[in-house]
N, C-alpha and C positions, 0 to 999 in steps of 0.2 A: 387583205385577201385571206381567207380561211381555208383550211384543208380538212376534209372529213377524216375522223379517226375511226378506223375499222377495228373490230374485235381482235383480229390477228395482230394489228400494229400495237394495240394496247397491251396485249399479253407479252409481245416481244419486248416492249419497253419496260414492263414490270420485271421481266426476267433479267434485263440488263441492270436495273436498279438493285435487284437482289444480289447480283454478283459484285457490283461496284464497291460496296463497303469492305468486302473481304480483301479486295485489291488495294484499298487505300489505307488499311490499318498499319499503324506504326508499332514496333515492339514496345511492350510495357517496360517502363524504367524500373519499377519496383522500389524506388527510393525518392526522397524529397530532393529538391534542388538545395543549394547551399543555404544554411541557416545563418544569415547575416542581416543586420539592419543598422543603418547609420542615422544619427540625428545630431543637431548642433545645440550646444549650450554656450550662448554667446559666440565667441570666436573659437571655442574648443569643439573638436569633432569627436563624438563618442560612437563606437561601434559595438553593438551587441553581438556576441558570438554564442551560438547555441551548442550545447554539449550533450544533447539528447535528453532522456528522461528515465525515471525509475518508477515502476508501478507497484503500489503497495495496498494492502487492504485498508479500507476506511476504518474498520473496527480497530480500536486501540490507538488511533492517531491523536485524538484529543483526550487529555488526561482528566479534565474536569467538566466534561459534558456527556450526556447520555448519547448512546449510539444513534437513537432515533432522531435526536436533535441535529446531530451532525449530518445524518442522511437527508433530513429535511432541507438543511442548508445546501447540500450538494444538489438536490433535486431542484431547488429554487434557482440555482445557477445554471440549470440545464446540464448537469454533470452526472455521470454514473454514480450510483449510491453504494456500490460494493467495493470498488477499487478507485484509487485516485492516481493520476499521473503527475508525478512531481518532476518538474523540469529544472534544467541547470543552465544559467546564462551568465557568462563572464563579460566584462567590459574592457575595451581598449580605449584609453583616453589619449588623444593626440592633440597637443597644444601647438603643433607646428615645429617644435624644437625637440621634443622627446616623446617616446611611446611608453605608456604605463598600462600594465595589465592588472585589473582588479579581480583577484581570485583566478586560480589556474585550472579549475575543472577536475575531472575524474582521472585524467591520464588513461592508462591502460588497466586500471585496477577497479573500474566501476562495473555496473550492471551491463549485460549484453546490449541493452538499448541506449547506453550512454557511451561516452568516450569519443564523441564526434568533434570535440573542440579543435584539434589541430587541423583536421581536414577543412573545417569551416574557417579557421583562422587564416590558412593559406589561401582559401578561395576569396577571402576579403582583401587579398593583396599584401598580406603581412608576411614577414620572414621572422622566425623566432630569434634569429641572431640580432635583429634590430630592436628588440625589446630592451629598454633601459632599466625598468624597474617592474618587479612583480610585487604588488601590494596584497597582503592576505588579510581577510576580515576575521577569520578564526581557523582553528586547526582541525575541523572535521574533515575526513578524508576526501569528500567530494569537492573541497576547496583547495586542497594542497597537493593531491596526488599528481596533478599535471605538471608540477615542478620537476619531479623525478620519476621516471618509469620504473617498472618492476625490476628491470635488469640493471638499474642504477644510473641510466642515462639522464643527464640534466637536459631538459628541453629548451631552456633559455640560457645559453652559455655565457652571454655577456650582460645578463640582467643582475641588478642588485636586488636581493630578496629582503623585503621589509615587512615586519610583523608587529602586531600590538604587544607592547611591553608586558601587560598583564597576562596576555594569552601565553606568551613564552614562559613567564614565571610559573604558570600553573602546569602546563603540559610537559615541560622539560625538567620538572622537579622529581627526582627519584623517590623521595619520601612520599609524595602525593601519588605516584604511580603504584608504589608498594601498598598504600592504604586504599586504593581504588577498588571497587567491586570488579569481579572477574570480567563482567561484560564490558567494562570500560577500558580495561588494560590494553586491548588491541589499538585503541585510539592513541594512547601514550606511546606504544611501540611504533605505530605508523609515523608519528611525529618525529621520532628519532631516526627512522629510516629515511624520511624526506630531508630533514634538516641536519642530521648528524654530520655528514661529510662537509657541510659548509657552515657549521655552527659559529665559527670565529668570524665569519664574514657577514652573517645576518645582521641587519640593522633594525633597531627598535623605534617605534613611535608611540606617543601617548596622546591622551585626549586633548583636542584643540590644536595639535601640532600638524605640520605638513608631513603627510605620509609619502608624498611624491609631488612632482611639479603640478600645481593646480588642484591637488587632492588633499583636503583637510580631514583629519580623523575626528570621529565623534564616538566616545566610549558609550556603548550600549550593552552592558553586561546582562546576563540572565540566560540567554540561549547557551552561552558558555561563559566562563568567568571573565574572559578578556575580549569578548565579541566586540567588533568595531563596525560602525557604519561610517559613511564618508560624505563629504559635501564637495561637489565640483561647481565652481562659480566662475563666470566670465561675463563681464558687462552686466546686463540686466538678467542674464540667464543663470538659473540655479538648479542643480540636480542633487537630490538627496538619494544616495545609494544606500538602501536599507539593509543590504546583505540578507541575513536570515532573521531579521526582526519579525517577519511573518513567514509562515510556510505558504500554502496556497491562499491567495487573497480572498477567494470566495468564502473561505472559512475564517481566517484570522484577521483580515481587514474588516470584514462584516461583523465579526465577533471578537474584538480585540482582547477581551478578558479570557478567552479560551487559551489553554496552554497545550502546546504540542508535546508529544512524547519525547521529542528531541531537546526540549528546553531543560537545561540542567537545574536552573532555579526558576520555576514557573512563575512565582509571584513577582520576582524582579523583572523577568521578561515581560510580564503583563504590564507593569508600571511604565517601563521604558517604551514599550510598543505604543501605548496610548499617548505618551508624551510626544513621540516622534510623528505619529500620524496626525495629531492635533496641530503640530507645527507645520507639517506639510500642507494640511488643509487651509490653515489660516494664512500662510505665506504664498499659497498657490504655486508652490514649487513643483517642478517635475520630479517624479520618483522613479527608482529602478529597484526591482527585487530580484534576488538570485533564483527564487523558486516560482515566480509568476509565469503564466503562459507567455511564450515568446511573442514579441520581443521584450516583454517584461518591463515595460515602462508606461507611464501615464500620469494622471493627476489624482489626488485624493480629495474626496468631498465628504463632509459630515453627512451622516444618514441615521437619524434617530439616535439610539444609544451607541451606534457604531459608526463605521465609515464605509465608503465604497471606492473601488479603483475604477476610474474611467480610462480604459486603455488608450494609448496614443493611436491616432488614426494614421495608417500607413501612408507614406508620401514618397513619391519618386524624387522630390526636390529636397535638398538639405536647407 
């Protein structure tokens, strides 16, 4: 049975529809939900914790490439060509017996758009008191400032702090600090601020040794003198934690010979980057990067003279 629709009824209905959306609207949140993503490596559970981002000009980011080349690479990846968002992602490695944090984030000393680590860490169900070890890849502030806040508070009171032996030898050397360019001295001073109060308790690891339970160190110098990557392996699963071996993958995985302005020894960084990317591609190992777009993990594939990162597909199942 049908009912005729009169002009008056149609107008009344249209008026009701016009009012309805206004009544149904929810307040805008103005922020993202928690930046957390979990995945399994064999029997080990890895949780990526987002710490926000830092935006910087594309110009000057690559030391050995023309600006137009870099902008072309950005455009080819569908990214803005004037500024780049550099993200920060730490990892929590849970083997069922202990919790290991790989790199501690910016703490409260980063850019206004960074410093979200602890909020997201807690949202993931973790308590900083339960962290057994904090493993550091290198001493740049965005990796170590989360250990100690600006007021001196230690964020992981029960954790053993573990660092690369060669990195400690460089940044904690007073003679090297005295000889460093003025622009680099704050990094030396910041390392002393973070590690000074606990210097006697900091543990060192070297290439090929266990940095923490299930986490093997791989020396990858160049970005800094003692920069370390890591391998997490369980059963048939293998994760290569590349740390700062590359900055944004759209630039430095695609173009592994490019040298970032942050690389202290660009030639050494280039050589070790190619070696590790080739290893990841040939072994079909999963990779994680500190500065890749969140959740900062995926697979490496050979692509012409360079490589490409195939980001992991989000899954609700571990």
